[in-house]
C-alpha positions in Angstrom: 48.0 -124.2 72.0 49.7 -127.2 69.6 53.1 -126.0 69.0 54.4 -126.9 65.0 57.7 -126.3 63.3 55.7 -124.4 59.9 57.7 -121.2 58.4 56.4 -118.5 55.9 57.6 -116.9 53.6 56.7 -113.4 52.9 58.1 -110.6 50.7 57.4 -106.4 52.4 55.2 -105.1 50.1 55.3 -101.0 49.0 51.9 -98.7 50.0 52.9 -97.0 46.6 52.5 -93.3 47.3 54.0 -93.6 50.5 57.2 -94.7 52.0 55.4 -96.7 54.5 54.8 -100.8 53.6 53.4 -103.8 55.2 54.0 -107.2 56.0 50.8 -109.6 54.9 50.4 -112.4 56.9 48.5 -115.9 55.0 44.8 -115.9 56.9 46.0 -119.3 58.2 48.4 -117.9 60.4 45.6 -115.3 62.1 42.8 -118.0 61.7 44.9 -120.6 63.3 46.5 -118.2 66.1 43.3 -116.2 66.7 45.4 -112.9 65.6 42.8 -110.0 64.9 43.1 -106.7 63.3 44.4 -104.0 65.8 46.9 -106.9 67.4 50.0 -105.3 68.6 52.8 -107.0 66.4 56.5 -108.0 68.2 59.3 -107.9 65.6 62.6 -109.8 67.3 65.4 -110.7 64.1 67.2 -113.7 64.5 69.4 -114.7 62.2 67.8 -114.5 59.2 64.8 -114.1 60.1 62.3 -112.4 62.0 60.3 -114.0 64.6 56.4 -112.1 65.0 55.2 -112.5 68.6 51.6 -111.3 68.9 51.4 -109.2 72.5 47.7 -108.4 72.5 47.3 -111.6 71.8 49.5 -112.2 75.1 47.2 -109.8 77.1 44.1 -111.7 76.1 45.2 -114.6 78.0 46.3 -113.3 80.5 43.1 -111.3 81.0 41.2 -115.4 80.4 39.7 -114.1 77.7 39.3 -116.9 74.7 39.0 -116.8 71.0 35.8 -114.2 69.7 33.0 -115.8 70.0 29.5 -114.6 67.4 26.6 -114.8 69.1 23.4 -116.3 67.3 20.3 -115.2 66.8 
């Protein structure tokens, strides 16, 4: 995978009627990094930034799984 030094800025969004919130992740990241709905993410504070690592993708790579391929039919 080609590494780049792109950075993105986003804000936590509140879920109305709840104490919960979520962090929207740009579609560009989801597509380019093969992140999928349901993946487990690990967040680490680094200075004034948050480093997000996709634990599920790492497990997929260890088991030799690549991006999902859609069957034609």
